C-alpha positions as CSV (number, residue, x, y, z in Angstrom):
1,X,42.7,-20.7,-4.2
2,X,42.4,-18.1,-7.0
3,X,43.6,-14.6,-6.6
4,X,40.9,-12.0,-6.1
5,X,40.7,-9.6,-9.0
6,X,41.6,-6.0,-8.6
7,X,39.6,-3.3,-10.3
8,X,40.8,0.3,-10.7
9,X,38.7,3.1,-9.3
10,X,38.2,4.3,-12.8
11,X,36.8,1.0,-14.0
12,X,34.5,0.8,-11.0
13,X,33.2,4.4,-11.7
14,X,32.6,3.7,-15.3
15,X,30.7,0.5,-14.5
16,X,28.6,2.2,-11.9
17,X,27.8,5.1,-14.3
18,X,26.7,2.6,-17.0
19,X,24.1,1.2,-14.5
20,X,23.0,4.5,-13.1
21,X,22.9,6.5,-16.4
22,X,21.8,3.7,-18.8
23,X,18.7,1.7,-19.2
24,X,20.4,-1.7,-18.8
25,X,20.0,-3.6,-15.5
26,X,23.0,-4.4,-13.3
27,X,23.1,-8.1,-14.4
28,X,23.4,-7.2,-18.1
29,X,26.1,-4.6,-17.5
30,X,28.1,-7.0,-15.3
31,X,27.9,-9.7,-17.9
32,X,29.1,-7.4,-20.6
33,X,32.0,-6.3,-18.4
34,X,32.9,-9.8,-17.3
35,X,32.4,-9.2,-13.6
36,X,30.1,-10.7,-11.0
37,X,26.7,-9.0,-10.8
38,X,26.8,-9.0,-7.0
39,X,30.1,-7.1,-7.1
40,X,28.7,-4.5,-9.4
41,X,25.5,-4.3,-7.2
42,X,27.7,-3.6,-4.2
43,X,29.6,-0.8,-6.1
44,X,26.3,0.8,-7.2
45,X,24.9,0.6,-3.6
46,X,28.1,2.2,-2.2
47,X,27.9,4.9,-4.9
48,X,24.2,5.7,-4.1
49,X,24.9,5.6,-0.3
50,X,27.7,8.1,-0.7
51,X,25.7,10.4,-3.0
52,X,22.3,10.0,-1.4
53,X,22.4,13.5,0.3
54,X,23.8,15.3,-2.8
55,X,21.3,17.2,-4.9
56,X,20.7,16.0,-8.5
57,X,22.3,18.0,-11.3
58,X,20.1,20.8,-12.7
59,X,20.8,19.7,-16.3
60,X,19.6,16.1,-15.7
61,X,16.7,15.2,-18.0
62,X,13.4,14.9,-16.2
63,X,13.0,11.2,-17.0
64,X,16.3,10.4,-15.5
65,X,15.6,12.7,-12.5
66,X,12.3,10.9,-11.8
67,X,14.0,7.5,-12.1
68,X,16.8,8.4,-9.7
69,X,14.3,10.0,-7.2
70,X,12.2,6.8,-7.4
71,X,15.3,4.7,-6.7
72,X,16.2,6.9,-3.7
73,X,12.6,6.7,-2.5
74,X,12.6,2.9,-2.6
75,X,15.9,2.7,-0.8
76,X,14.7,5.1,1.9
77,X,11.4,3.1,2.3
78,X,13.4,-0.1,2.7
79,X,15.7,1.5,5.3
80,X,12.7,2.9,7.2
81,X,11.0,-0.5,7.2
82,X,14.1,-2.1,8.5
83,X,14.5,0.5,11.3
84,X,10.8,0.0,12.3
85,X,11.3,-3.7,12.6
86,X,14.5,-3.3,14.5
87,X,12.9,-0.8,16.9
88,X,9.9,-3.2,17.6
89,X,12.3,-6.1,18.1
90,X,14.4,-4.2,20.7
91,X,11.3,-2.7,22.3
92,X,10.3,-6.2,23.5
């Protein structure tokens, strides 16, 4: 069985920043870095979860700010939908 690859925290941070700050999708960034796109997606999700409550930087360009807020909104809507379904399931 092959050994799992180990990625440094710096590498993970740089990969996540490329996805969050850049226009390229996760799949393209993962392909360019030679890593699995699911792995990179997990790193991005972890990063967003950790930073969800933090305010956006004041010097962030409006276009990037809007894109990040839209992403946060979609994530919150998905979470809310899941919680509603779970609540109705357990209410039965």
